[in-house]
N, C-alpha and C positions, 0 to 999 in steps of 0.2 A: 038714015045711019047715024049712029051715037059718034059724037064727037071724040076725036083723040084723047085716049085715057079713060073713057068712061066704060063702063060695064055693059055687057052685051054684044059688044062687036067684037070684031077680030083681033082689035087691038088690046094690048096689056091693061088691065086695070091701072087707075090713076096711082094707087098707093106704090104698086110696082115701078110705075114710070118715074114717081118722085124719088124713089129709093135708089135707082139706077142712076138718074142724071144728078141728083144731088148726094151722092155718098160723102158722109162726112170725113174731113181729114183726119189723120191718124193722132192719136194723144201725145202731146208734146211732152210729157213725163216719161214716155218711152222713147221717142224719137231723138230728142237731144242726147241723153245718154248713149244710144245707139251709136249716134254721129260721132260722139267722144271717143268709144271705143275703137271705131274705126280709124280715125285721126291718131290715137294713141299707137295702135298696132302700126301704122304706117310710119310714124315717125322711129319707132325701134327698129322697124325693118329698113328704114333709109339710115339709120345710125350705123346698123350692123352691115351695110354693103360694101363699105371698103375692105373690112376684115374678110368677107367672103370673096370678094373681088380679088384679093391678093392671093386667094387660095385657088380659083381658077375663075376665068369669065363667066362661064356658065352660071356658076354659083352666085356670083355678083349680079349677074343680070336678072336673076329668079328674085333675089332680093330687093332689088331696084324696081322691076315690074310689079312686085307685090305691094312696095311701098307707093308707087305710084296709083295702082288700082285701088288701094283702101283710101288714099287720100281723096282721089277724085270721088269715089264711093261715098265719102263722109258728104261732101257737099252736095251730090246728087241725091241724097237720102233727105236733106233737108229740104231741098228744092222741090222735089216731085217724088215722093215713095209710091211707086206704083207697085202693083203685084209682083211684076216682071222683076223689078229692081229688088224687090225683097227676097225673091227666090233666088236671083242671081247673087246676091249678099250672103244668103245660107250655103248655095253651092260652093262658092268660092272660099268662104272663111272656112268651111267644114273640111274643104279638102286641103287648106293650108294647116289646119290643126291635125288633120291625120297624118300628113305627111311629116308634120313636125314629132308627133307620138311615134312614128314609125323609125326615125334618125337614131333616138337613143336605145331602141329596143331591138330592132331589126338591122340597123345600120343605113348608112346613106344609099340612096336609090342608086341603081347601077350606070350612073354617069359620072364622068369627071374622074380626076385623080385619085379622090377619096373615096371612091364606090365601094360600099360593103362595111366602112369603117362606123364604128359605133360612135356617136357623138355624146359629149357629157351635156348635162343640162346646167343651164346657166340662168342667173336671176333674171337678164333681159328676156332671155327666151321664154321663160316661166311666165312673166308679166305679159309679154306680146300675147301668148297661148291664152292666157286666161282672159285677157281683153277679147281675144277673137271668140271664145267661148261664150262670154258673156252677150256679145253682139249678136251671135247666131241665136241664142236665147231670145233676145230683145227683138230681132227680126222676126223669129217665130210668134211671138206675142203679138207684133205688128200684123203679120199675115192671117193669125187666128183672129185678131179684130176685125180685120177687114172681110174676112169671110162670114163671120157671125153676122155683120151688117148685111152682107149681099146675099148670101146663100145659106141659109140655116139649115135645110135638109144635108146639103152637100158636108157642114160643119158635124152633123150629128152621124153621118157615114163616116167620116174619116174618125172621129173620136171613137166610135164602135171598133173600127179596125185597130187603132192604136191599141184600145184594151184588149181587143184579143190577141196582137201581137205581144203585149206585155205578160198577158196570162201564160202564153204558150214560151216565154224566154227561157225558163229551165228546160224545156223540152229541146228548143233549138239548140242550148248549149251542150245537152248531153248528145244529141245527134252529132254535133261537130266534134267533140271527144271520140265518138266511135269512128268517124272518118278518119 
């Protein structure tokens, strides 16, 4: 029977074992700015917490939770940037960005005393949102970088799906207008 990692047996080829066991770490040129963007957004949310707390405890609690999550995330990203952590960062920060984009257009979500009120856009808000958008982009780059290293076939499938979705974007917009 062939030794572990040799071709011909039921085990993985040696090159696959080497890639899976020794996946290289993500590029620091992307990782460090991503952590900085998360920390910056955390500091802006922390700075805005007292103002939102004076409006309603729920708003203040949300800003404090966002600040803590983004601050801890920055440290975790530098310590162990796993695929799950990258996906969690994309999901969490995208959610905050979408919520922020909704408040000056659709109004504050239907909770608290200012429910439905349209918020004005301020410089700190825009800076925090921009840092979160850059962070999500950087996390996407890191995730794509890991996928390329680990699963080239999956990356090609995802890229083809993204291209198809992009090609049909005008159709989707027209469809939404009809609804």
